[in-house]
C-alpha positions in Angstrom: -2.4 -18.5 -19.7 -1.1 -19.4 -16.4 -3.5 -19.5 -13.3 -3.2 -17.0 -10.5 -5.3 -17.5 -7.1 -5.6 -14.5 -5.4 -6.4 -14.1 -1.8 -6.1 -10.1 -1.2 -5.6 -8.2 2.3 -9.3 -6.8 2.3 -11.7 -5.7 0.2 -10.8 -2.4 -0.4 -10.5 -2.0 -4.4 -6.7 -1.1 -3.4 -5.9 -4.2 -2.5 -8.8 -6.3 -4.1 -8.9 -5.1 -7.2 -5.6 -3.1 -8.5 -3.9 -5.8 -9.2 -6.6 -7.7 -11.6 -7.3 -3.8 -13.6 -3.7 -4.2 -14.2 -2.4 -7.8 -15.2 -5.7 -9.5 -15.4 -5.5 -9.5 -19.4 -2.1 -11.4 -19.2 -3.0 -13.7 -16.0 -6.0 -15.6 -15.3 -6.3 -13.8 -11.8 -8.7 -16.0 -9.4 -9.9 -14.1 -5.9 -12.9 -14.3 -3.8 -15.9 -13.1 -5.0 -17.0 -12.3 -1.9 -14.5 -10.7 1.6 -15.2 -9.2 4.8 -16.8 -5.3 5.5 -13.8 -3.7 7.5 -14.3 -4.7 11.2 -16.3 -7.8 9.9 -14.4 -10.6 9.0 -14.7 -12.5 6.1 -16.0 -16.2 6.3 -12.8 -18.3 6.3 -14.6 -21.2 5.9 -15.5 -19.8 2.5 -12.3 -19.4 1.6 -10.3 -21.9 2.8 -13.1 -23.6 0.4 -12.2 -21.0 -2.1 -8.3 -21.8 -1.9 -8.7 -25.6 -1.8 -11.2 -25.6 -4.9 -9.1 -22.9 -7.1 -5.3 -24.6 -5.9 -5.6 -27.8 -7.4 -4.6 -26.5 -11.2 -3.2 -23.1 -9.9 0.4 -22.1 -11.1 0.6 -19.4 -8.2 -0.6 -18.6 -4.8 -0.3 -15.0 -4.1 -1.5 -15.2 -0.4 -2.2 -12.5 2.6 -1.8 -14.8 5.1 -3.9 -12.2 8.0 -7.1 -12.7 5.9 -7.1 -16.4 5.7 -6.3 -17.0 9.8 -8.2 -13.6 10.7 -10.8 -12.7 7.7 -8.9 -9.8 6.9 -6.2 -6.4 8.3 -8.9 -5.3 10.0 -10.2 -8.3 11.9 -7.0 -9.5 12.7 -6.3 -6.1 15.4 -9.9 -7.1 16.5 -10.3 -11.2 16.6 -10.7 -13.2 19.6 -9.9 -16.7 18.0 -8.4 -19.3 19.9 -4.6 -20.5 19.1 -6.1 -23.7 17.9 -8.4 -22.4 15.3 -5.8 -20.0 14.1 -3.3 -22.6 14.1 -5.9 -25.1 11.9 -5.9 -22.2 9.2 -2.4 -21.9 8.3 -2.3 -25.8 8.3 -4.3 -25.1 5.4 -1.4 -24.0 3.7 0.4 -27.1 4.3 -2.2 -29.0 2.7 -2.6 -26.9 -0.9 1.4 -27.0 -1.4 1.1 -31.0 -0.3 -2.0 -31.4 -3.1 -0.3 -29.1 -5.5 3.5 -29.6 -5.3 4.0 -27.3 -8.3 1.9 -24.0 -6.8 4.7 -21.2 -6.4 3.2 -19.2 -3.1 4.1 -15.8 -2.5 2.8 -14.6 0.9 2.5 -12.1 2.6 1.6 -11.4 6.2 1.6 -8.1 8.7 3.2 -7.1 12.4 0.4 -5.4 14.3 0.2 -2.0 13.5 0.0 0.3 16.7 -1.1 4.1 15.7 0.2 7.5 17.1 -3.1 9.1 17.5 -6.2 8.0 19.0 -9.0 7.1 16.7 -10.7 3.5 16.9 -12.0 3.6 13.3 -9.8 0.5 12.2 -9.0 -0.4 16.1 -10.1 -1.7 19.3 -13.2 0.4 20.6 -10.7 1.8 23.6 -8.2 2.5 21.1 -10.5 5.8 20.7 -9.7 7.1 24.0 -6.3 5.1 24.7 -4.6 5.3 21.7 -2.2 7.8 21.8 -1.7 7.1 25.3 -1.3 3.2 24.2 1.5 4.6 21.4 3.6 6.5 23.8 3.5 3.6 26.3 5.2 1.7 23.2 7.7 4.7 22.1 8.8 4.7 26.2 9.2 1.1 26.5 11.3 0.5 23.8 13.5 4.0 24.3 14.4 2.5 27.8 15.2 -1.0 26.2 17.4 0.8 24.1 18.9 2.9 26.5 18.0 6.1 24.8 16.5 9.2 26.6 12.5 9.4 26.7 11.9 12.2 29.0 9.4 14.0 25.9 7.7 11.2 25.6 7.0 10.7 29.3 6.2 13.8 30.1 3.5 13.9 27.0 2.5 10.6 28.8 0.2 12.5 31.4 -1.8 9.5 32.6 -1.3 5.5 32.6 -2.8 3.7 30.3 -6.0 1.7 32.0 -4.5 -1.8 32.4 -7.5 -3.8 30.8 -6.9 -2.0 27.8 -3.6 -1.9 27.6 -3.2 -6.2 29.1 -5.7 -6.7 26.1 -4.0 -5.2 23.8 -1.0 -6.4 24.9 -2.1 -9.9 24.4 -3.7 -9.6 21.1 -0.1 -8.5 20.1 1.3 -11.4 21.4 -1.1 -13.7 19.7 -0.6 -12.4 16.6 3.5 -12.1 16.3 3.7 -15.7 17.5 1.5 -17.0 14.4 3.8 -14.6 12.4 6.9 -16.7 14.1 5.0 -20.0 12.8 4.6 -18.4 9.4 8.0 -17.9 9.0 8.1 -21.8 9.7 6.7 -22.3 6.4 8.9 -19.9 4.8 12.0 -22.5 6.9 9.8 -25.7 5.1 9.6 -24.7 1.6 6.4 -24.0 1.9 6.2 -20.3 1.0 8.5 -19.7 -2.6 8.5 -16.1 -1.0 7.7 -14.4 1.5 6.8 -10.4 2.2 6.7 -9.1 6.5 4.9 -5.7 5.4 5.8 -3.2 8.5 2.1 -1.1 8.0 2.2 2.4 9.4 5.9 1.6 11.4 7.6 4.3 13.2 11.2 4.4 15.0 10.4 2.9 17.8 7.6 1.7 19.5 5.6 -1.6 20.2 5.8 -2.7 16.4 9.1 -1.8 15.7 10.2 -3.9 19.2 8.0 -6.5 16.9 9.9 -6.2 13.9 13.5 -6.7 15.7 11.7 -9.9 17.2 10.6 -11.1 13.8 14.4 -10.0 12.4 16.1 -12.3 14.7 14.6 -14.7 13.7 14.6 -14.6 10.3 18.3 -14.3 10.5 18.8 -17.5 12.8 17.2 -19.7 10.5 19.2 -18.4 7.6 16.2 -16.5 5.3 16.7 -13.0 4.6 16.9 -13.7 0.9 13.5 -15.7 0.9 11.9 -13.1 3.7 11.9 -9.5 3.4 10.6 -7.0 5.7 9.9 -3.2 5.2 7.2 -0.5 5.2 4.4 -1.0 3.1 0.8 -3.1 3.5 -2.2 -2.4 0.9 0.3 -2.1 -2.3 1.8 -6.2 -1.9 -0.6 -7.7 -3.6 0.5 -5.4 -6.5 4.1 -6.4 -5.2 3.6 -10.1 -5.4 1.6 -10.4 -8.4 4.4 -8.0 -10.7 7.1 -11.0 -9.1 5.2 -14.1 -9.9 4.4 -12.7 -13.9 8.5 -11.9 -14.1 9.1 -15.3 -12.5 7.2 -16.9 -15.0 8.5 -14.9 -17.5 11.9 -15.4 -17.0 12.7 -11.8 -16.6 15.1 -9.0 -13.7 14.8 -5.9 -14.4 17.3 -3.3 -13.7 15.7 -0.1 -13.0 17.3 3.5 -12.9 16.1 5.5 -9.8 15.9 9.6 -10.7 14.7 11.7 -7.8 13.2 15.3 -8.1 15.7 16.1 -5.1 19.2 15.3 -4.2 18.7 15.2 -0.8 15.1 13.0 -0.7 16.5 9.7 -0.8 17.7 10.2 3.0 13.7 11.6 3.9 12.6 9.1 6.4 8.8 9.3 5.2 5.6 9.9 7.3 4.7 6.2 8.6 8.3 4.6 7.6 11.0 3.8 9.6 13.7 4.3 7.4 15.5 6.6 4.2 13.1 6.6 1.2 16.3 4.8 -1.0 16.4 1.8 1.4 12.8 1.6 1.1 13.2 1.6 -2.5 15.8 -1.1 -2.5 13.0 -3.5 -0.9 10.8 -2.7 -2.8 12.2 -3.7 -6.0 13.5 -6.6 -5.1 10.6 -7.7 -3.6 8.9 -7.2 -7.1 11.8 -9.2 -8.6 13.4 -6.0 -9.8 16.9 -4.7 -8.8 17.8 -1.3 -8.6 21.0 0.0 -11.3 22.8 3.3 -11.6 23.1 2.6 -16.0 20.7 4.6 -16.8 21.2 3.8 -20.6 20.2 0.2 -20.0 18.1 0.0 -17.4 14.5 -1.5 -18.7 12.6 1.4 -17.0 12.9 4.5 -15.1 11.3 4.7 -11.4 11.2 8.4 -11.3 10.6 9.9 -7.5 9.3 13.0 -6.8 10.3 13.6 -3.0 10.7 16.4 -0.8 14.5 17.3 1.2 13.7 17.1 4.5 10.6 16.5 6.3 7.4 15.6 4.5 4.3 16.7 5.5 0.1 15.7 4.4 -1.1 16.4 1.7 -3.7 19.1 3.3 -0.7 21.4 3.6 0.4 21.8 -0.3 1.4 23.6 -1.2 4.2 23.6 1.3 6.4 27.0 1.4 8.9 25.6 2.8 13.0 25.0 2.1 12.3 21.0 1.2 9.8 22.0 -1.0 11.0 25.1 -3.1 14.5 25.5 -3.3 16.0 22.8 -2.3 14.2 20.2 -4.9 14.3 21.2 -8.5 10.5 19.8 -10.0 11.4 22.1 -13.4 14.4 19.9 -14.5 12.8 16.5 -12.7 10.2 17.2 -15.5 12.5 17.6 -17.9 14.7 14.5 -16.7 11.4 12.6 -17.5 10.7 14.0 -21.2 14.4 13.3 -22.3 13.9 9.7 -20.9 10.6 9.3 -22.9 12.3 10.9 -26.1 15.1 8.0 -25.8 12.1 5.7 -25.8 12.7 4.6 -22.1 9.9 3.1 -20.0 8.8 5.8 -17.3 7.0 4.9 -14.0 6.6 7.8 -11.3 6.3 7.5 -7.8 4.9 10.9 -6.7 5.8 10.4 -2.6 6.4 14.7 -1.8 3.2 14.6 0.4 1.8 12.1 2.5 -2.0 10.6 1.6 -1.9 12.3 -2.0 -0.6 13.7 -5.1 1.9 17.0 -5.6 -0.8 19.4 -7.4 2.2 21.3 -8.8 3.7 18.2 -10.0 0.4 17.1 -12.0 0.0 20.4 -13.4 3.1 20.4 -14.7 3.2 16.9 -16.6 -0.4 18.6 -17.6 1.6 21.5 -19.1 4.6 19.6 -20.8 2.0 16.7 -22.3 3.1 14.0 -20.3 0.5 12.6 -18.5 -0.4 9.6 -20.7 3.3 9.3 -22.1 4.6 8.4 -19.2 3.8 4.7 -18.5 2.9 4.7 -15.1 2.3 7.1 -11.8 1.1 6.4 -8.0 0.9 8.7 -5.7 -1.3 7.6 -2.6 -1.6 7.2 1.0 2.3 6.4 2.2 5.0 6.4 0.6 5.7 2.7 0.4 1.7 2.2 -1.0 2.9 4.6 -3.6 6.1 2.8 -4.6 4.7 -0.8 -4.9 1.8 0.6 -7.3 4.1 2.7 -9.2 6.7 -0.2 -9.7 4.0 -2.7 -10.8 3.5 -0.1 -13.7 6.6 0.2 -14.6 6.5 -3.8 -14.6 3.4 -4.4 -16.6 4.4 -1.9 -19.5 7.8 -3.7 -19.7 5.7 -7.1 -20.2 3.1 -6.1 -22.0 3.2 -2.4 -23.6 0.5 0.4 -23.6 -2.4 -2.0 -23.3 -5.8 -0.6 -22.4 -6.1 -1.9 -19.4 -2.8 0.2 -18.3 -4.1 3.5 -19.8 -7.1 3.2 -18.0 -5.3 2.8 -14.6 -3.3 5.4 -15.2 -6.6 7.6 -15.5 -7.5 6.0 -12.1 -4.3 7.2 -10.4 -4.6 10.6 -11.8 -8.3 10.8 -10.9 -7.8 9.0 -7.8 -4.8 10.2 -6.0 -4.7 13.1 -7.7 -8.1 14.2 -7.7 -9.9 12.5 -5.2 -6.5 12.9 -2.4 -5.1 15.7 -2.8 -8.7 17.7 -3.8 -12.0 16.6 -3.3 -11.9 15.0 -0.5 -10.9 18.1 1.9 -13.4 20.2 -0.7 -16.4 17.8 0.5 -15.3 16.9 4.0 -14.7 20.1 5.0 -17.8 21.3 3.4 -20.9 23.3 4.5 -23.2 20.7 2.8 -21.4 17.8 4.4 -21.9 19.2 7.6 -25.2 19.5 6.9 -26.0 16.5 5.8 -25.0 14.8 9.4 -21.9 13.1 8.0 -18.1 13.5 9.3 -15.4 11.9 7.9 -15.4 8.7 9.4 -19.5 8.5 8.6 -20.5 9.7 4.8 -23.9 7.9 5.2 -25.3 4.8 4.5 -25.2 4.3 1.1 -21.8 3.7 -0.4 -23.1 4.9 -3.6 -25.4 7.7 -1.9 -25.2 11.2 -2.5 -21.4 11.8 -1.3 -20.6 9.1 -4.1 -22.8 11.4 -6.1 -21.0 14.8 -4.9 -17.3 13.3 -5.5 -17.9 12.4 -9.0 -19.3 15.8 -9.9 -16.4 16.8 -7.9 -14.1 14.4 -9.9 -15.2 15.4 -13.1 -14.8 18.6 -12.5 -10.9 18.4 -11.9 -10.4 16.3 -15.1 -11.9 19.4 -16.9 -9.1 22.0 -15.1 -6.4 19.6 -14.8 -6.0 16.7 -16.7 -7.0 19.1 -20.0 -4.2 17.8 -22.2 -5.2 14.3 -22.1 -5.5 12.9 -25.4 -8.4 10.9 -24.2 -11.8 12.0 -21.5 -11.8 9.8 -18.5 -14.9 8.6 -17.5 -15.8 7.7 -14.7 -18.4 4.0 -14.6 -18.1 3.7 -11.2 -17.6 6.0 -7.5 -18.5 4.8 -4.3 -17.1 4.4 -0.7 -15.8 1.2 0.0 -15.8 1.9 4.0 -18.4 5.0 3.9 -16.1 7.4 5.0 -13.6 9.7 3.4 -10.5 8.7 3.2 -10.6 6.5 0.2 -13.0 6.4 -2.8 -13.6 3.4 -5.4 -13.6 4.3 -9.0 -14.0 2.7 -12.3 -12.7 4.7 -14.7 -11.8 4.2 -18.9 -10.5 6.6 -21.5 -12.6 7.7 -24.2 -11.6 9.7 -27.5 -12.0 13.2 -27.7 
């Protein structure tokens, strides 16, 4: 059994646990026992000791560079570290390769995001007051650089950002960008065997897009286009790179056929992303070690993508009585195509990107009605379309390599309970309830106990959701653990298994 060392982007289950849930039976995936906590950085010295110890005899390393340099994704946006300290941490990667030259290193290093809303939950405190203005400032500067009119943004920016806050923000962006560039040097030297630069919450214009163009220019100058991919995503990249490593070690390159629910879906620019979905799909497949094919008959598996025909809306707006979700999308035919593929022995994994931040409940209903929930071989419908896509592809590859294992099926049950049950139903029903307000909680503060009364309420409602909406399952989804990783309502942590009825 090959040994893969995995340093995740942070401690949330989507980063720390999903790859091991899927691939942990076939590969010896070793990750740190302790990480940081949201804005609290992990102890990097302990992480370095972990890497030095475990990489000595490892076959592969999947490395979140932000975690090594800053202690996690959120700490990368908040730190006040010196250039010398961060450089010394980056140099550790060269040492790992020198000590074990056969170590296959797949790395990912994010470009600092710039959210469009004023919220300090994952950003510096001043972002809670000035976040929207910082984002608008970036959009205006970028559009002006490109010679494009920015009148709408200038009118919305009623007052300039306080200089001390804008300076602090831009200095940290510049600092982090300089180390993305230094990370590219490791790719050029061959220290990294492959690298992804994920675009976390990206957009066509703004500070993040400006930085991406700078990075894109260096990638081209150094002729790294085939070794370094930059595209929308972040929290799914651990899954993607573990998938790529598994394919490398087994010597396979799957060909994937794409089936859309709408002929117009490939041209939609999803929320939090900067390009048409069809282009992002190509990047995600290539990053995972797969290739898209137009040959449905000989494809290794089918990626069935449920998307809107035009503008994407958030999960809280479903069911959306809009043409792009009704007359310009044909869900019945989409489900019939999935059923036909399964009848003809094809592996099918579903990427449900109709809405951002949750599953399409109409699709779940139709899959349940058709008895396809556990007949298909993969499902994802959470957060951004990129997060969903990377997770769905990983399931397709895992099924191709290992078949339908118990762990694989349990992971699918998890996706239905988390993506459809929690993200599309329970999260909103609880966070907007009178009971929740009476407890003194709010969306970003659900109490001091990750397994407290809110988590117990979530489990109770998820059990009810499964009974009412997943009735065709031949197993009963059992929730072994339910917790709130960051004690807020945005995400949930679940451990799930299926028991025979």
